[in-house]
C-alpha positions in Angstrom: 0.0 0.0 0.0 1.3 3.5 -0.9 1.2 5.8 2.1 -0.5 9.1 1.6 1.9 12.0 1.2 -0.5 14.9 1.9 -3.4 15.4 4.3 -6.0 17.8 3.1 -6.6 20.8 5.4 -9.8 21.8 3.7 -12.6 22.3 6.1 -15.5 19.8 5.5 -18.1 22.5 5.7 -16.2 24.6 3.2 -16.1 21.7 0.8 -19.8 21.1 1.2 -20.5 24.8 0.6 -18.5 24.6 -2.7 -20.4 21.6 -4.1 -23.9 22.5 -2.8 -26.6 23.1 -5.4 -27.7 26.6 -6.3 -31.2 26.2 -4.9 -29.8 25.5 -1.4 -31.3 22.1 -1.1 -28.0 20.5 -0.1 -27.5 23.0 2.7 -31.0 22.4 3.8 -30.4 18.7 4.0 -27.3 19.2 6.1 -29.3 21.4 8.5 -32.0 18.8 8.9 -29.5 16.0 9.6 -27.7 18.2 12.1 -31.0 19.0 13.9 -31.8 15.2 14.2 -28.4 14.4 15.8 -27.4 17.6 17.5 -27.9 16.6 21.1 -26.1 13.2 20.5 -22.7 14.9 20.6 -20.6 14.6 23.7 -20.1 18.4 23.5 -23.9 19.1 23.7 -24.6 21.8 26.3 -27.7 23.6 27.3 -27.1 27.3 28.0 -28.9 30.5 29.0 -28.4 33.9 27.6 -28.2 37.5 29.0 -29.3 36.5 32.5 -32.6 35.1 31.3 -32.8 31.8 33.0 -36.3 31.0 31.8 -35.2 30.0 28.3 -32.8 27.2 27.4 -30.7 27.3 24.2 -29.2 24.2 22.6 -25.5 24.4 21.8 -22.3 22.5 21.6 -19.4 23.9 23.6 -15.9 22.6 22.8 -12.3 23.4 23.5 -10.7 26.5 21.9 -7.4 26.5 23.6 -5.9 25.5 26.9 -2.3 26.7 26.7 -0.2 26.0 29.8 -3.3 24.3 31.3 -4.8 27.8 31.8 -8.5 28.3 30.8 -8.6 30.1 27.4 -11.5 30.5 25.1 -14.3 28.1 24.2 -16.1 27.6 20.9 -19.9 27.7 21.0 -21.8 26.1 18.1 -25.5 26.9 18.1 -28.3 24.4 17.3 -29.4 25.2 13.7 -32.4 27.3 14.6 -34.5 28.8 11.8 -32.9 32.2 12.7 -29.7 32.8 14.6 -30.3 33.1 18.4 -27.0 34.6 19.4 -25.0 37.7 18.6 -21.6 39.1 19.5 -21.6 40.6 23.0 -24.2 38.1 24.5 -23.6 36.8 28.0 -23.7 33.0 27.9 -24.4 31.1 31.1 -23.7 27.4 31.7 -22.2 25.1 34.4 -18.6 25.0 33.3 -17.5 23.3 36.5 -20.6 21.1 36.7 -21.7 22.8 39.9 -22.0 26.6 39.6 -23.4 28.7 36.8 -20.6 30.6 35.0 -20.9 33.6 32.7 -19.0 33.9 29.4 -18.9 36.7 26.8 -19.4 35.9 23.2 -16.6 37.8 21.4 -17.1 36.5 17.8 -19.8 34.8 15.8 -20.3 33.6 12.2 -23.9 33.3 11.2 -23.5 32.8 7.4 -24.8 29.2 7.5 -27.5 28.1 9.9 -25.8 24.6 10.2 -22.6 26.2 11.4 -23.4 29.2 13.6 -20.2 29.2 15.6 -18.3 31.7 17.7 -15.7 32.2 20.4 -16.4 33.0 24.0 -14.3 34.0 27.0 -15.0 33.4 30.7 -16.1 36.6 32.6 -13.6 36.9 35.5 -14.3 40.3 37.0 -16.9 43.1 37.4 -16.8 46.5 35.7 -18.3 48.9 38.3 -18.8 52.7 38.5 -21.1 55.3 39.9 -23.1 57.2 37.3 -23.9 60.9 37.5 -27.1 60.2 39.4 -25.3 58.2 42.1 -26.4 54.8 40.9 -24.1 51.8 41.1 -23.6 50.2 37.7 -22.0 46.8 37.5 -21.5 44.3 34.7 -19.6 41.1 34.4 -16.5 41.5 32.1 -13.4 39.8 30.8 -10.3 41.3 32.5 -7.1 40.7 30.5 -3.7 42.2 31.4 -0.7 42.8 29.2 0.5 39.2 29.7 -2.7 37.6 28.6 -4.1 40.0 26.0 -3.0 40.5 22.4 -4.8 42.5 19.8 -5.3 40.8 16.4 -6.8 43.8 14.6 -3.5 44.6 12.8 -2.4 41.1 11.8 -2.8 37.5 12.5 0.3 37.3 14.8 -1.2 39.8 17.2 0.1 42.9 19.0 0.9 42.7 22.7 -0.2 45.5 24.9 2.4 47.6 26.7 3.1 46.9 30.4 0.5 48.3 32.7 -2.2 48.3 30.1 -5.3 46.1 30.5 -8.1 45.3 28.2 -11.7 45.0 29.4 -14.2 43.2 27.2 -17.8 43.8 28.1 -21.3 43.9 26.6 -22.1 47.2 24.9 -25.5 48.6 26.1 -27.1 51.8 27.2 -24.9 51.9 30.3 -21.5 50.9 29.0 -22.0 53.2 26.0 -21.7 56.2 28.3 -18.2 55.3 29.5 -15.8 58.1 28.6 -12.0 58.6 28.3 -10.2 59.3 31.6 -13.0 57.6 33.6 -11.5 55.7 36.5 -12.2 52.1 37.5 -10.9 49.7 40.2 -10.1 46.1 39.7 -8.9 43.9 42.5 -8.0 46.9 44.6 -5.9 48.6 41.8 -7.2 51.8 40.2 -7.1 52.2 36.4 -8.0 55.0 34.0 -9.7 54.4 30.6 -7.6 55.9 27.8 -9.3 54.3 24.7 -12.2 52.2 23.7 -13.5 50.5 20.5 -17.2 50.4 19.9 -17.2 50.1 16.1 -16.4 46.3 15.9 -20.0 45.4 16.9 -22.9 47.4 18.3 -23.3 44.8 21.1 -19.6 44.5 22.0 -17.2 46.9 23.7 -13.4 46.9 24.2 -11.9 49.2 26.8 -8.2 49.9 27.2 -6.9 51.2 30.6 -3.6 51.8 32.4 -2.8 51.9 36.1 -3.2 55.2 37.8 -2.9 56.8 41.2 -5.2 56.0 44.1 -7.5 58.6 45.5 -8.7 58.8 49.1 -12.3 58.5 47.9 -11.7 55.3 46.0 -13.5 52.2 47.5 -10.8 49.7 47.1 -12.7 47.0 49.0 -15.8 47.0 46.7 -13.7 48.0 43.6 -15.5 51.3 42.9 -13.5 54.2 41.8 -14.2 57.9 42.5 -15.1 60.0 39.5 -16.5 63.1 41.2 -19.8 61.6 42.4 -20.1 60.0 45.8 -22.7 57.3 46.1 -23.2 57.9 49.8 -24.6 61.4 49.1 -27.4 60.2 46.8 -30.8 59.1 48.2 -31.5 55.4 47.2 -34.8 53.7 46.6 -34.6 50.0 46.9 -37.2 47.6 45.4 -37.3 43.8 45.1 -39.4 42.1 42.4 -40.1 38.4 42.0 -41.4 37.1 38.7 -43.6 35.6 37.5 -46.5 36.7 39.8 -48.3 33.4 40.2 -49.4 31.4 43.3 -49.9 27.8 41.9 -48.2 25.2 39.8 -50.0 22.3 38.1 -48.9 18.8 38.8 -46.2 17.6 36.4 -45.2 21.2 35.4 -42.2 23.4 36.2 -42.0 27.1 36.7 -39.0 29.4 36.7 -38.7 32.3 39.1 -36.3 35.2 39.2 -35.9 37.7 42.1 -34.2 41.0 41.4 -33.4 44.0 43.6 -33.3 47.4 42.1 -31.7 50.6 43.5 -33.1 53.7 41.8 -34.2 51.5 39.0 -30.8 49.9 38.5 -30.6 46.0 38.8 -28.1 44.8 41.5 -25.9 41.8 41.3 -27.2 40.3 44.5 -26.8 36.6 45.4 -29.8 34.7 46.9 -30.3 31.5 48.7 -33.7 29.7 48.5 -35.2 27.7 51.4 -38.4 25.7 51.0 -40.8 24.7 53.8 -44.4 23.6 54.4 -44.6 20.7 52.0 -43.1 17.2 52.0 -40.0 17.0 49.9 -41.3 14.3 47.6 -44.0 16.6 46.3 -41.7 19.1 44.6 -38.2 19.6 43.2 -36.3 22.9 43.8 -33.4 23.7 41.5 -31.2 26.8 41.9 -30.0 28.5 38.7 -27.4 31.2 38.9 -27.4 33.9 41.7 -31.1 34.9 41.7 -33.2 32.3 39.8 -34.8 29.0 40.8 -37.2 26.5 39.4 -40.0 24.6 41.2 -41.4 21.3 39.7 -44.7 20.0 41.0 -44.1 16.3 41.4 -47.3 15.6 43.3 -50.4 17.5 44.4 -50.5 18.7 48.0 -53.6 20.5 49.2 -53.0 20.8 53.0 -50.6 23.7 52.9 -48.8 26.0 50.3 -45.1 25.6 49.6 -43.3 28.6 50.9 -39.9 29.6 49.3 -37.9 32.0 51.4 -35.5 34.1 49.3 -32.6 35.4 51.4 -30.5 38.3 49.9 -27.0 37.6 51.1 -26.0 41.2 50.7 -28.8 42.8 52.7 -30.2 39.9 54.7 -33.6 40.8 53.3 -36.1 37.9 53.0 -38.8 37.7 50.4 -41.3 34.9 50.6 -43.4 33.4 47.9 -46.3 31.0 48.6 -47.1 28.4 45.9 -49.9 25.8 45.8 -49.1 22.5 44.3 -52.4 21.7 42.6 -53.5 18.7 40.6 -53.5 18.4 36.8 -56.7 19.3 35.0 
């Protein structure tokens, strides 16, 4: 037997794109086959998006890189929905360590072919916090990368390393982060930085911030990582409100409901962590599952009419308790 002298590096999907028919029937066939076998892959992962834990998305998550055994990026391939369900800048939530919900930022995405909607995502490892002009605390999960771990690939495939002392912050671009300005100060892990540049043009849903280390000010809150920018949060009156959704009081037998509790200060959502404690109903009648920091599900396993199921939601930041009473009723 003659040994092969060359191994083709052509991507299988690229080859299929080349030979597909003009009416798109070949691509349609690939999409239908992928739908039928999508969840059979060992990389199949159900994820949530943008802190909405009431809707599950089907994906495949597989290794991007793991240089030096450090966690790098992951590839996310979407189920071939009829329309793309993801976009650059989305927060993706899944149990990376099989225990706790983690948040990842989608930094690239190719949506040309529905059977191969695939992008790169990075683990959010810090919080971008600041006080706005009205004294509200704004906080978003972000990807913090220092000069040793970040390289810009905008000017060539080899990448350009950032100078010492420079950090890159990758975060979702929205109405809040769009207001960040040059020379605005931030604190990460007790060290103050100042923003000297940002890139918003790559994608309307994605923001890159570049910062360098700066002097500490007496007004900086180094414990909570909140920098002083001329507005002191303590001098602003605060209105706190906690909302639990959905507003229901019963669950049918065999069905599951997802609940989210959120505290707001002056209309701004806070990143509070809650613990959920059930009581009043035998354990075998229900299943409680915690999702993320402020979401839980209740499944009605068996009707129970003697007493309602009470869920106590404890805010670990304020010690405030919010109770919800749910009746486990029979199916109709």
